Rosetta silent file (secondary structure, phi, psi, omega in degrees, C-alpha in Angstrom):
SEQUENCE: MKNRLQKVFSHERPEKFIGQIKFANSEFSKAFYAKLDKVYETGSSQKIDGVDSMELNQLINGESYPLDYYEKICDLQILPQKEPVEIKVTTEYGEFTWILNRTKLKEKIILNNQEKSIIFMNFEFLNNGTLSFRLKANPQHASSTIEINKAYSAVLALFSMIFKDEPIELSEIINSLKNELKFWKRAYKIEQLLNIEFKPDLIEPETSNEIMQQIDELYLLLVEKVSLRKNQGLTSFTINPLLEKGGRHFVNDNEKFVLNFSSQRELNILGQEICIYFVCVAFNHIIDNVKKNDKTGKVTAIMREDENSPRYISLKGFASKKEQEKEQQRLKKDFSKNIREYEKAETIDVLNKKKTLYK
SCORE:     score description
SCORE:     0.000 S_00000001
   1 L     0.000  -38.724 -179.029  135.358  214.213  255.947 S_00000001
   2 H   -59.649  -48.183 -179.679  132.802  215.246  258.567 S_00000001
   3 H   -63.265  -38.399 -179.399  130.001  213.290  256.905 S_00000001
   4 H   -64.027  -44.213  177.853  132.241  210.250  256.468 S_00000001
   5 H   -67.114  -36.054  179.051  133.142  210.191  260.208 S_00000001
   6 H   -61.785  -38.667  178.029  129.520  210.767  261.157 S_00000001
   7 H   -64.371  -38.856 -177.266  128.597  207.637  259.214 S_00000001
   8 H   -66.525  -45.174 -172.304  131.301  205.654  261.029 S_00000001
   9 H   -93.683   -2.394 -178.888  130.326  206.640  264.585 S_00000001
  10 H   -97.625   -6.737 -176.993  126.542  206.832  264.213 S_00000001
  11 L   -84.181  157.028  176.041  125.935  203.142  263.369 S_00000001
  12 L   -79.760  -46.547  176.123  124.949  200.486  265.928 S_00000001
  13 L  -157.123  156.915 -179.700  127.107  197.749  264.393 S_00000001
  14 L   -61.456  152.335  176.558  128.759  197.043  261.019 S_00000001
  15 L   -66.805  -34.582  175.144  126.637  195.467  258.321 S_00000001
  16 E  -169.742  167.238  177.882  129.314  192.781  257.973 S_00000001
  17 E  -110.844  143.331 -178.963  132.992  192.027  258.362 S_00000001
  18 E  -124.558  122.685 -179.351  135.304  191.280  255.450 S_00000001
  19 E  -112.166  152.260  178.712  138.545  189.374  255.952 S_00000001
  20 E  -140.470  128.935  178.632  141.483  188.852  253.648 S_00000001
  21 E  -112.738  132.324  177.703  144.377  186.406  254.046 S_00000001
  22 E  -110.570  128.357 -178.217  147.576  186.793  252.050 S_00000001
  23 E  -103.120  159.110 -179.089  149.775  183.726  251.467 S_00000001
  24 L   -65.290  -34.424  177.214  153.479  183.519  250.675 S_00000001
  25 L  -158.163  176.903 -174.712  152.718  181.727  247.396 S_00000001
  26 H   -68.296  -27.175  179.282  149.989  179.941  245.440 S_00000001
  27 H   -64.894  -41.061  177.069  150.888  176.510  246.859 S_00000001
  28 H   -66.460  -34.472  178.770  150.012  177.625  250.378 S_00000001
  29 H   -65.671  -42.044  178.136  146.807  179.126  248.993 S_00000001
  30 H   -65.154  -40.002  179.126  145.814  175.786  247.405 S_00000001
  31 H   -63.629  -35.051  178.852  146.629  173.959  250.636 S_00000001
  32 H   -60.909  -46.047 -178.571  144.374  176.396  252.511 S_00000001
  33 H   -66.319  -34.233  177.796  141.327  175.498  250.364 S_00000001
  34 H   -66.208  -42.170  179.498  142.052  171.791  250.798 S_00000001
  35 H   -71.938  -29.105  176.629  142.198  172.189  254.578 S_00000001
  36 H   -64.737  -40.471  175.504  139.057  174.335  254.527 S_00000001
  37 H   -62.649  -39.103 -178.581  137.236  171.404  252.902 S_00000001
  38 H   -66.980  -35.872  177.476  138.637  169.096  255.554 S_00000001
  39 H   -57.511  -46.215 -175.783  137.360  171.365  258.323 S_00000001
  40 H   -84.665   -2.537  171.157  133.795  171.082  257.028 S_00000001
  41 H   -92.807  -44.352 -173.557  134.139  167.355  256.485 S_00000001
  42 H  -101.657  -25.668 -176.318  135.574  166.377  259.874 S_00000001
  43 L    82.720   -0.390 -178.614  134.711  169.333  262.139 S_00000001
  44 L   -93.384  155.521  179.895  138.278  169.332  263.498 S_00000001
  45 L   -72.491  152.166 -179.208  140.608  172.335  263.521 S_00000001
  46 E  -130.996  138.610  177.773  143.328  172.598  260.862 S_00000001
  47 E   -85.361  133.650 -178.796  146.662  174.398  260.943 S_00000001
  48 E  -108.429  126.421 -179.049  147.259  176.818  258.050 S_00000001
  49 L  -106.293  163.323  173.295  150.805  177.453  256.895 S_00000001
  50 L    75.339   24.411 -179.810  152.411  180.134  254.706 S_00000001
  51 E   -87.384  122.479  176.499  150.292  183.103  255.866 S_00000001
  52 E   -82.727  -44.753 -176.470  151.994  186.462  255.339 S_00000001
  53 E  -160.507  161.367  174.630  149.247  188.686  256.745 S_00000001
  54 E  -132.992  137.138  179.987  145.568  188.978  257.652 S_00000001
  55 E  -127.325  134.840  179.416  143.399  192.037  257.233 S_00000001
  56 E  -122.559  123.243  178.928  139.925  192.558  258.705 S_00000001
  57 E  -116.776  160.099  176.773  137.601  195.303  257.436 S_00000001
  58 E  -122.849  138.712 -179.418  134.102  196.357  258.448 S_00000001
  59 E   -97.984  117.162 -177.871  131.351  197.453  256.076 S_00000001
  60 E  -126.504  121.901 -179.896  129.437  200.501  257.372 S_00000001
  61 L    51.034   39.096  175.718  126.728  202.204  255.357 S_00000001
  62 L    83.802   -0.530 -179.372  128.054  200.534  252.225 S_00000001
  63 E  -117.860  147.127 -177.029  131.667  201.634  252.725 S_00000001
  64 E   -94.287  131.945  178.611  134.649  199.548  253.878 S_00000001
  65 E  -128.417  141.269  179.981  136.762  200.666  256.867 S_00000001
  66 E   -67.537  140.724  179.047  139.857  198.928  258.301 S_00000001
  67 E  -116.486  -44.812 -178.814  139.313  197.149  261.632 S_00000001
  68 E  -158.142  158.285 -178.193  142.472  195.122  262.290 S_00000001
  69 E  -147.645  133.722  179.870  145.657  193.959  260.636 S_00000001
  70 E  -130.667  144.254  173.300  148.089  191.119  261.515 S_00000001
  71 E  -143.802  172.108 -175.386  151.383  190.046  259.983 S_00000001
  72 L    55.476   50.778 -178.458  154.228  187.606  260.696 S_00000001
  73 L   -86.202  124.122 -176.431  151.688  184.929  261.641 S_00000001
  74 L  -107.529  -20.567 -177.676  153.368  181.675  262.695 S_00000001
  75 L  -143.513   98.089 -179.335  150.467  179.546  264.019 S_00000001
  76 E  -115.462  126.689  178.560  147.019  179.905  262.448 S_00000001
  77 E  -116.769  138.336  173.499  144.215  177.421  263.155 S_00000001
  78 E  -120.196  146.168  179.764  140.838  177.349  261.435 S_00000001
  79 L  -149.697  163.128 -175.466  137.751  175.512  262.663 S_00000001
  80 L   -62.706  149.108  177.596  134.030  175.438  261.863 S_00000001
  81 L   -72.431  132.222  175.502  131.854  178.351  262.912 S_00000001
  82 E  -106.163  128.690 -179.563  129.654  177.662  265.944 S_00000001
  83 E  -109.522  129.694  178.731  126.329  179.449  266.147 S_00000001
  84 E   -69.959  137.703  178.655  124.510  179.783  269.491 S_00000001
  85 E  -129.531  130.345  178.106  121.007  178.301  269.565 S_00000001
  86 E  -104.755  129.591  176.842  118.513  178.814  272.402 S_00000001
  87 E  -125.962  119.308 -179.280  115.871  176.162  273.113 S_00000001
  88 E   -97.115  134.290  177.245  113.319  176.841  275.850 S_00000001
  89 E  -129.153  157.543  178.289  111.596  173.984  277.677 S_00000001
  90 E  -107.988  127.246 -178.920  109.061  173.875  280.480 S_00000001
  91 E  -123.315  177.606  177.387  109.845  171.761  283.549 S_00000001
  92 L   -65.665  -15.962  178.778  108.348  171.206  286.989 S_00000001
  93 L   -98.691    4.669 -178.404  110.748  173.925  288.171 S_00000001
  94 E   111.065 -161.670 -178.037  109.597  176.442  285.564 S_00000001
  95 E   -81.475  139.741  179.425  111.080  177.518  282.248 S_00000001
  96 E  -129.771  136.349 -179.759  114.625  176.432  281.372 S_00000001
  97 E  -111.675  117.154  172.990  116.722  177.715  278.454 S_00000001
  98 E   -84.375  129.591  174.369  119.267  175.435  276.825 S_00000001
  99 E  -109.109  107.017 -175.947  122.082  177.344  275.123 S_00000001
 100 E  -113.433  158.698  175.421  123.573  175.017  272.513 S_00000001
 101 E  -103.223  130.370  178.418  126.196  175.437  269.792 S_00000001
 102 E  -108.857  126.943  178.874  125.244  174.547  266.225 S_00000001
 103 E  -121.923  123.382 -179.713  127.975  173.557  263.768 S_00000001
 104 E   -97.694  118.275  175.453  127.132  172.948  260.103 S_00000001
 105 L  -113.745  178.590 -176.625  129.365  170.446  258.299 S_00000001
 106 L   -63.889  -43.338 -172.993  129.077  168.850  254.836 S_00000001
 107 L  -104.591   -5.837 -176.452  127.443  165.614  255.977 S_00000001
 108 E  -162.627  166.550  172.428  125.828  166.608  259.262 S_00000001
 109 E  -117.843  128.547 -179.430  124.794  169.308  261.703 S_00000001
 110 E  -104.576  133.164  178.275  126.187  169.104  265.233 S_00000001
 111 E  -127.445  117.434 -179.905  124.292  170.531  268.189 S_00000001
 112 E  -151.334  172.561  176.021  125.980  170.460  271.604 S_00000001
 113 L  -120.508 -173.072 -177.305  126.696  172.372  274.793 S_00000001
 114 L   -66.973  139.277 -176.655  129.787  172.895  276.937 S_00000001
 115 L   -63.893  -25.840  179.755  131.508  169.666  278.030 S_00000001
 116 L   -94.068   24.266  174.453  131.680  170.854  281.639 S_00000001
 117 L   -78.071  163.384  177.426  127.920  171.328  281.860 S_00000001
 118 L   -59.683  -41.424  172.243  125.879  169.382  284.434 S_00000001
 119 E  -123.707  113.223  175.794  124.490  167.454  281.471 S_00000001
 120 E   -91.677  128.611  179.850  126.692  167.391  278.374 S_00000001
 121 E  -126.539  144.049  176.097  124.793  166.587  275.156 S_00000001
 122 E  -139.427  107.900  176.707  125.992  166.101  271.598 S_00000001
 123 E  -100.037  135.995  173.612  123.466  165.615  268.779 S_00000001
 124 E  -125.045  107.282 -179.899  124.650  164.828  265.264 S_00000001
 125 E   -91.892  107.424 -176.770  121.920  165.144  262.632 S_00000001
 126 E   -83.126  153.804 -178.776  123.168  163.338  259.520 S_00000001
 127 L   -62.875  -22.533 -179.297  122.063  164.227  255.986 S_00000001
 128 L   -83.573    6.144  175.264  120.623  160.716  255.524 S_00000001
 129 L    93.487   -0.526  179.526  118.026  161.440  258.219 S_00000001
 130 L   -93.995  161.840 -178.347  119.647  159.513  261.088 S_00000001
 131 E  -125.941  129.582  172.993  120.619  160.902  264.477 S_00000001
 132 E  -107.673  138.317 -171.315  123.716  160.126  266.506 S_00000001
 133 E  -139.085  139.672  176.463  123.550  161.046  270.165 S_00000001
 134 E  -138.693  138.705 -178.798  125.923  161.215  273.137 S_00000001
 135 E  -140.274  143.133  175.490  125.206  162.292  276.712 S_00000001
 136 E  -141.405  127.599  178.646  127.284  162.545  279.894 S_00000001
 137 E   -89.249  132.229 -179.950  126.056  163.515  283.355 S_00000001
 138 L  -130.249   67.886 -177.805  128.440  165.679  285.405 S_00000001
 139 H   -60.181  -21.940 -179.606  126.697  166.443  288.726 S_00000001
 140 H   -67.457  -13.541  178.783  130.080  167.480  290.168 S_00000001
 141 H   -89.680    0.999  179.832  129.895  170.640  288.026 S_00000001
 142 L   -89.392  156.853  177.656  126.754  171.830  289.863 S_00000001
 143 L   -94.990  -14.344 -178.449  126.757  174.248  292.781 S_00000001
 144 L  -158.479  163.685  178.226  123.722  172.671  294.501 S_00000001
 145 H   -68.395  -34.029 -179.947  121.375  169.682  294.381 S_00000001
 146 H   -66.994  -32.330  176.446  118.479  171.857  293.206 S_00000001
 147 H   -66.183  -38.113  176.151  120.623  172.959  290.248 S_00000001
 148 H   -63.566  -46.682 -179.621  121.157  169.280  289.399 S_00000001
 149 H   -59.291  -40.555  179.838  117.421  168.600  289.623 S_00000001
 150 H   -66.312  -40.539 -179.436  116.647  171.498  287.289 S_00000001
 151 H   -67.277  -44.072  179.426  119.222  170.323  284.719 S_00000001
 152 H   -64.643  -41.707  178.156  117.990  166.705  284.742 S_00000001
 153 H   -62.846  -37.530 -177.711  114.363  167.844  284.455 S_00000001
 154 H   -69.747  -37.580 -179.967  115.333  170.132  281.579 S_00000001
 155 H   -70.714  -34.688  176.524  117.103  167.415  279.571 S_00000001
 156 H   -67.892  -37.354  176.697  114.097  165.097  279.956 S_00000001
 157 H   -67.007  -35.739  177.547  111.834  167.937  278.812 S_00000001
 158 H   -65.181  -42.372  177.198  114.131  168.509  275.823 S_00000001
 159 H   -61.137  -40.424  179.391  113.872  164.840  274.843 S_00000001
 160 H   -64.135  -32.764  179.330  110.083  165.058  275.047 S_00000001
 161 H   -73.876  -41.578 -176.346  110.204  168.069  272.732 S_00000001
 162 H   -74.019  -42.345 -175.288  112.563  166.460  270.185 S_00000001
 163 L  -110.922  115.398  176.275  111.006  162.983  270.148 S_00000001
 164 L   -64.579  -42.243  174.490  107.239  162.603  269.909 S_00000001
 165 L  -117.120  131.809 -176.903  107.670  158.905  270.637 S_00000001
 166 L   -62.918  119.227  179.105  110.560  157.795  272.819 S_00000001
 167 L   -64.142  141.024  178.959  113.083  155.918  270.616 S_00000001
 168 H   -59.784  -35.883 -177.155  113.879  152.400  271.799 S_00000001
 169 H   -63.869  -24.986 -176.813  117.587  153.182  271.370 S_00000001
 170 H  -102.321   -1.906 -173.959  117.326  155.958  273.983 S_00000001
 171 H   -60.237  -39.609 -179.517  115.049  154.214  276.477 S_00000001
 172 H   -65.631  -42.392  178.779  117.954  153.016  278.643 S_00000001
 173 H   -64.171  -45.872 -177.686  119.516  156.493  278.765 S_00000001
 174 H   -64.668  -42.607  177.922  116.190  158.163  279.537 S_00000001
 175 H   -63.111  -38.357  178.223  115.348  155.663  282.302 S_00000001
 176 H   -64.135  -42.445  177.750  118.799  156.184  283.799 S_00000001
 177 H   -63.304  -40.879  178.930  118.270  159.970  283.795 S_00000001
 178 H   -62.389  -42.114  179.777  114.865  159.579  285.432 S_00000001
 179 H   -67.664  -39.832  177.659  116.350  157.407  288.187 S_00000001
 180 H   -65.600  -36.960  176.622  119.221  159.837  288.771 S_00000001
 181 H   -62.376  -43.106  177.752  116.724  162.691  288.984 S_00000001
 182 H   -60.900  -39.050  179.080  114.780  160.756  291.634 S_00000001
 183 H   -62.083  -48.462 -177.111  118.010  160.232  293.564 S_00000001
 184 H   -70.758  -23.892  171.882  118.902  163.937  293.601 S_00000001
 185 H   -68.336  -38.170  176.718  115.349  164.800  294.613 S_00000001
 186 H   -63.355  -42.618  178.708  115.822  162.485  297.588 S_00000001
 187 H   -60.430  -39.444 -179.861  119.090  164.256  298.434 S_00000001
 188 H   -66.160  -37.215  178.180  117.288  167.611  298.307 S_00000001
 189 H   -65.506  -36.289  176.324  114.594  166.363  300.710 S_00000001
 190 H   -64.965  -41.800  177.228  117.304  165.331  303.173 S_00000001
 191 H   -56.808  -46.237 -179.002  118.826  168.814  302.880 S_00000001
 192 H   -64.528  -40.878 -178.469  115.474  170.390  303.711 S_00000001
 193 H   -65.410  -43.207 -175.286  114.884  168.043  306.648 S_00000001
 194 H   -95.793   -2.600 -178.344  118.326  168.576  308.211 S_00000001
 195 L    57.356   52.234  179.695  118.747  172.193  307.084 S_00000001
 196 L  -130.079  173.348  175.474  122.012  171.450  305.287 S_00000001
 197 L  -137.480  113.023  175.949  123.426  171.889  301.769 S_00000001
 198 L   -68.144  154.327  179.215  125.396  169.126  300.082 S_00000001
 199 L  -113.019   97.096 -177.126  128.351  170.168  297.904 S_00000001
 200 H   -59.818  -24.910 -177.804  128.182  168.283  294.578 S_00000001
 201 H   -68.604   -7.758  177.268  131.644  169.511  293.575 S_00000001
 202 H   -90.279   -0.578  179.175  133.073  167.081  296.178 S_00000001
 203 L   -66.923  130.465  175.711  131.787  164.064  294.235 S_00000001
 204 L  -125.667  139.817 -175.912  134.626  161.762  293.171 S_00000001
 205 L   -52.640  -39.085 -175.264  134.170  158.730  290.873 S_00000001
 206 L   -72.929  -17.382 -179.153  135.815  156.308  293.316 S_00000001
 207 L  -116.610    0.580 -173.518  133.457  157.249  296.184 S_00000001
 208 H   -62.239  -40.649  179.916  130.244  158.129  294.328 S_00000001
 209 H   -63.571  -40.995  178.749  128.583  154.714  294.858 S_00000001
 210 H   -64.144  -42.253  179.550  129.268  154.831  298.602 S_00000001
 211 H   -64.285  -42.429  179.127  127.880  158.359  298.848 S_00000001
 212 H   -61.434  -40.430  179.564  124.742  157.391  296.931 S_00000001
 213 H   -67.027  -39.762  178.212  124.119  154.466  299.282 S_00000001
 214 H   -62.171  -43.364 -179.871  124.589  156.692  302.345 S_00000001
 215 H   -66.419  -40.719  178.352  122.114  159.246  300.984 S_00000001
 216 H   -63.382  -40.912  178.025  119.596  156.520  300.103 S_00000001
 217 H   -63.992  -42.834  177.936  119.857  155.054  303.611 S_00000001
 218 H   -60.833  -41.445 -179.625  119.347  158.500  305.159 S_00000001
 219 H   -62.903  -46.372 -179.655  116.311  159.049  302.965 S_00000001
 220 H   -62.997  -41.754 -176.865  114.737  155.708  303.940 S_00000001
 221 H   -74.589  -47.826 -170.849  115.452  156.247  307.634 S_00000001
 222 H   -91.032  -34.327 -176.800  114.708  159.948  308.056 S_00000001
 223 H   -95.134  -50.702 -178.016  112.153  160.746  305.344 S_00000001
 224 L   -84.790  -11.102  179.150  110.329  157.471  304.735 S_00000001
 225 L    57.215   42.414 -178.223  110.732  156.327  308.380 S_00000001
 226 L   -90.472  144.402  170.114  111.635  152.795  307.251 S_00000001
 227 L   -84.378  132.336 -178.868  113.227  150.154  309.504 S_00000001
 228 E  -113.150  139.424  179.101  116.409  148.818  307.905 S_00000001
 229 E   -98.256  134.870  174.196  117.949  145.411  308.472 S_00000001
 230 E  -115.577  121.867 -179.506  121.720  144.941  308.782 S_00000001
 231 L   -80.208   68.732  178.706  122.969  141.382  308.364 S_00000001
 232 L  -150.092  166.289 -177.476  125.447  141.662  311.169 S_00000001
 233 L  -140.717  173.964  176.094  125.441  140.888  314.870 S_00000001
 234 L   -88.347  143.006  177.859  126.888  141.730  318.251 S_00000001
 235 L   -93.023  -28.834  178.460  129.834  139.679  319.503 S_00000001
 236 E  -165.244  165.038  171.064  129.408  140.603  323.166 S_00000001
 237 E  -150.683  152.314 -178.687  127.872  143.072  325.570 S_00000001
 238 E  -119.871  135.434 -179.841  128.601  144.144  329.116 S_00000001
 239 E  -114.083  132.963 -174.765  126.017  145.075  331.740 S_00000001
 240 L   -75.912  -50.183 -175.662  126.973  147.322  334.639 S_00000001
 241 L   -66.497  166.977  175.308  124.421  146.512  337.361 S_00000001
 242 L   -64.125  136.429 -175.600  124.416  143.227  339.310 S_00000001
 243 L  -109.384   24.881  178.339  122.815  140.520  337.216 S_00000001
 244 E  -115.882  138.391  177.028  121.875  138.126  339.928 S_00000001
 245 E  -144.957  116.724 -177.022  118.492  137.882  341.520 S_00000001
 246 L    64.717   30.595  178.703  117.660  135.064  343.861 S_00000001
 247 L    79.632    9.725 -177.364  120.940  133.387  342.935 S_00000001
 248 E  -125.039  137.168  175.061  120.128  133.341  339.215 S_00000001
 249 E   -70.286  146.174  172.109  121.654  135.350  336.325 S_00000001
 250 L   -68.823  -28.529  176.959  119.289  137.390  334.161 S_00000001
 251 L  -121.312  137.813 -176.188  121.269  136.010  331.208 S_00000001
 252 L  -132.851  159.684  179.912  122.427  132.416  330.996 S_00000001
 253 L   -56.043  140.363  174.762  124.474  130.237  328.677 S_00000001
 254 L    67.207   13.498  175.277  122.781  129.063  325.451 S_00000001
 255 L   -85.941  140.059  176.858  119.802  131.356  325.893 S_00000001
 256 E   -98.603  136.804 -174.894  118.426  133.033  322.745 S_00000001
 257 E  -150.076  167.990  173.515  117.297  136.600  323.196 S_00000001
 258 E  -112.800  134.454 -176.439  116.368  139.931  321.604 S_00000001
 259 E  -121.118  128.684  178.085  118.384  142.984  322.623 S_00000001
 260 E  -109.589  132.965  179.079  117.226  146.607  322.322 S_00000001
 261 E  -153.715  167.009  178.615  119.732  149.467  322.485 S_00000001
 262 E  -115.254  153.232  176.403  120.389  153.027  321.265 S_00000001
 263 E  -155.212  173.497  174.413  123.376  154.441  319.400 S_00000001
 264 E  -144.637  156.987 -176.044  124.446  157.408  317.300 S_00000001
 265 E  -142.718  136.835  176.573  126.758  157.881  314.325 S_00000001
 266 E   -95.182  128.560  178.984  128.619  160.828  312.815 S_00000001
 267 E  -122.432  146.465  171.695  128.650  160.978  309.018 S_00000001
 268 E  -119.863  107.254 -177.326  130.448  163.279  306.597 S_00000001
 269 E  -122.049  116.597  178.038  128.562  163.371  303.286 S_00000001
 270 L    47.042   50.429  174.263  129.564  165.827  300.544 S_00000001
 271 L    83.331    5.533 -178.634  131.009  168.330  302.996 S_00000001
 272 E  -116.695  128.751  174.896  128.258  168.070  305.621 S_00000001
 273 E   -85.860  120.611 -175.638  128.702  166.716  309.159 S_00000001
 274 E  -126.423  131.650  176.253  125.546  164.793  310.058 S_00000001
 275 E  -108.508  122.075  179.636  124.695  163.082  313.372 S_00000001
 276 E  -112.307  134.151 -179.905  122.099  160.297  313.159 S_00000001
 277 E  -103.944  130.687 -174.521  120.472  158.785  316.250 S_00000001
 278 E  -116.201  145.762  164.957  119.492  155.109  316.084 S_00000001
 279 E  -114.695  123.771 -171.598  117.145  152.799  317.932 S_00000001
 280 E  -122.707  148.409  173.148  118.269  149.216  317.329 S_00000001
 281 E  -131.131  123.514 -179.773  116.922  145.748  317.977 S_00000001
 282 E   -99.564  129.920 -176.365  119.253  142.723  317.710 S_00000001
 283 E  -114.774  156.108  172.021  117.655  139.382  316.809 S_00000001
 284 E    60.882   35.362  176.544  118.706  135.704  316.957 S_00000001
 285 E   -95.977  134.109  179.596  121.590  136.174  319.377 S_00000001
 286 E  -116.436  132.346  178.848  122.572  133.194  321.530 S_00000001
 287 E   -77.655  116.853 -179.530  124.668  133.568  324.672 S_00000001
 288 E   -79.393  -44.002  173.961  127.683  131.332  324.288 S_00000001
 289 E  -161.517  160.336 -177.501  129.003  131.992  327.783 S_00000001
 290 E  -122.333  131.115  179.104  128.748  134.514  330.588 S_00000001
 291 E  -121.727  130.768  179.453  131.696  135.933  332.504 S_00000001
 292 E  -112.330  133.169  175.391  131.395  137.892  335.715 S_00000001
 293 L   -89.652  112.137 -175.624  134.073  140.192  337.089 S_00000001
 294 L   -64.453  -28.556 -178.687  134.024  139.642  340.837 S_00000001
 295 L   -75.445  -43.817 -175.555  135.721  142.967  341.547 S_00000001
 296 L   -96.712  -20.119 -176.698  133.439  145.211  339.477 S_00000001
 297 L    82.027   -2.274 -179.658  130.299  143.113  339.387 S_00000001
 298 L   -73.331  143.693  178.943  130.103  143.606  335.611 S_00000001
 299 E  -117.915  127.815  178.469  128.850  140.717  333.527 S_00000001
 300 E  -110.377  125.563  178.125  130.019  140.159  329.951 S_00000001
 301 E  -102.989  122.432  176.503  127.956  137.960  327.645 S_00000001
 302 E   -94.184  132.744 -170.716  129.803  136.412  324.673 S_00000001
 303 E  -116.742  154.288  173.237  127.429  135.689  321.791 S_00000001
 304 E  -138.531 -177.991 -179.653  127.104  133.352  318.840 S_00000001
 305 E  -128.563  157.668  174.989  124.393  132.604  316.303 S_00000001
 306 E   -82.793  128.398 -178.486  122.231  129.675  315.284 S_00000001
 307 L   -57.949  -31.057 -179.114  123.221  128.502  311.788 S_00000001
 308 L   -82.662  -16.118 -179.809  119.537  128.110  310.909 S_00000001
 309 E  -136.835   82.500 -177.279  118.647  131.591  312.182 S_00000001
 310 L   -58.282  142.566  179.075  121.445  134.097  311.412 S_00000001
 311 L   -75.818  151.572  178.152  121.635  137.032  313.770 S_00000001
 312 E  -155.803  164.120  178.808  120.849  140.514  312.505 S_00000001
 313 E  -123.699  130.386  173.988  120.202  144.042  313.736 S_00000001
 314 E  -109.922  145.143 -174.956  117.284  146.209  312.621 S_00000001
 315 E  -143.562  155.858  170.321  117.317  149.926  313.191 S_00000001
 316 E  -120.695  145.874 -177.968  115.401  153.148  312.854 S_00000001
 317 E  -114.381  149.183 -177.953  117.123  156.488  312.387 S_00000001
 318 E  -139.651  151.856 -177.487  116.254  159.927  313.752 S_00000001
 319 L   -83.787  -12.886 -178.143  117.519  163.446  313.235 S_00000001
 320 L  -141.734  157.052  177.935  117.428  164.311  316.956 S_00000001
 321 H   -66.680  -31.645  179.468  117.997  162.671  320.342 S_00000001
 322 H   -62.715  -42.043  177.736  114.481  163.686  321.378 S_00000001
 323 H   -65.726  -38.189  178.128  112.977  161.605  318.554 S_00000001
 324 H   -60.919  -46.874 -179.701  115.231  158.712  319.525 S_00000001
 325 H   -63.840  -37.198  178.659  114.044  158.822  323.150 S_00000001
 326 H   -63.556  -39.703  178.517  110.414  158.990  322.044 S_00000001
 327 H   -67.641  -38.871  178.139  110.852  155.807  319.983 S_00000001
 328 H   -62.861  -39.724  178.068  112.492  154.018  322.911 S_00000001
 329 H   -65.064  -39.355  178.703  109.535  154.923  325.111 S_00000001
 330 H   -63.608  -41.837  179.354  107.117  153.621  322.483 S_00000001
 331 H   -62.001  -41.575 -175.691  108.975  150.299  322.313 S_00000001
 332 H   -66.559  -27.763 -177.602  108.915  149.843  326.088 S_00000001
 333 H   -62.200  -41.307  177.243  105.130  150.249  326.286 S_00000001
 334 L  -150.097   76.256 -170.325  104.536  146.998  324.419 S_00000001
 335 H   -59.260  -48.174 -175.811  107.936  145.635  323.425 S_00000001
 336 H   -62.146  -30.291  179.191  106.851  142.241  322.058 S_00000001
 337 H   -83.263  -44.851 -171.973  104.284  143.897  319.778 S_00000001
 338 H   -75.342  -16.570  178.440  106.231  146.985  318.716 S_00000001
 339 L   -82.622   -4.015 -177.459  109.392  145.130  317.676 S_00000001
 340 H   -60.311  -38.820  179.138  107.501  143.298  314.908 S_00000001
 341 H   -67.668  -30.022  173.973  108.230  146.036  312.373 S_00000001
 342 H   -69.687  -41.193 -177.576  111.915  145.743  313.298 S_00000001
 343 H   -63.867  -33.180 -178.197  111.747  141.975  312.952 S_00000001
 344 L   -92.144    4.773 -177.401  110.279  142.239  309.434 S_00000001
 345 L   -60.714  151.059  179.506  112.746  144.910  308.282 S_00000001
 346 E  -117.684  155.840  178.771  114.551  144.366  304.968 S_00000001
 347 L   -73.692  162.210  178.921  118.063  145.262  303.863 S_00000001
 348 H   -65.986  -29.128  177.312  118.682  148.142  301.483 S_00000001
 349 H   -65.320  -42.258  177.786  119.817  145.628  298.838 S_00000001
 350 H   -65.336  -42.185  179.298  116.428  143.878  299.000 S_00000001
 351 H   -63.668  -36.289  177.834  114.624  147.228  298.851 S_00000001
 352 H   -66.141  -39.858  178.053  116.705  148.184  295.807 S_00000001
 353 H   -64.307  -31.947  177.278  115.737  144.943  294.051 S_00000001
 354 L   -82.278   -1.875 -179.685  112.104  145.794  294.748 S_00000001
 355 L    56.805   37.570 -179.326  112.850  149.263  293.307 S_00000001
 356 H   -57.681  -37.311 -176.161  111.371  150.852  296.427 S_00000001
 357 H   -84.647   -8.417 -173.257  113.256  154.107  295.790 S_00000001
 358 H  -121.101   20.075  178.172  112.403  154.290  292.092 S_00000001
 359 L   -82.075    0.000    0.000  108.638  153.769  291.973 S_00000001
């Protein structure tokens, strides 16, 4: 007995496990084999009926020992065995290890990862040599933008490893992944600039497009220092000081003018409160009429636009009020010259068509 126990407790792990299922009758046993075939044909789980008991033994040093025993089983499901597979790839962020599940069926081998991964992938290698592929991006399952960037880089590296030449069928998916990676790299640069951390788990399908546009605008304004055009105008403005000099208003009816002003805006993007400071120049505004308040001395100019020259506002964005003030000082030194870059500014839609953010 001593030697037998010594054999049991001195091993690292059993050589193998042996299971036995007992059915109520032979009909249930035949049904089990039919459903077992179906499991390896379809890959779906199957319910097994008529099971009286299950016994699990372990083989140690050539001898069988009981491990577990179950009886009165009312709900037994069987499904294909999944084997973990590790695939290492090298990315710009270093080495990344994909942990995938491999399932062997009669007509194909399935290789996939968890559905709630940042990038969910499902490869189906068919016996006839063809490959079926499905991919879904889930950035909301990431804890940070850098984690998203690493996952996107890793899936592109995996494709490069699997396919020597990029298949035409996958070109659209791969290009989409590359563009999304560029977007999240832009988001990460904004984080570094503003010393913030976006929370990807706050992404919701109904607001994702709006959030992406906000991040792209921030990137163009704060990182690329681009002037952006907004196809909108001012309806009126009020000036506090007296606007008469020598009996003449500084602003008069039907005059066309350029207006420079500063503003700021509070944004909430993926859980981060961000304050952006703007320097703006309004173009193609025509004074429709001027009203003066005799009691306060304030003058209000009501504006309209020329149909042939629609009014618009161009702006530059800054992360601090100090940068905003510096830009205003630069404009004042030679206003007519320095507003040219504002005048030539393009909308984000035009920049997107030119693929400015995806070159």
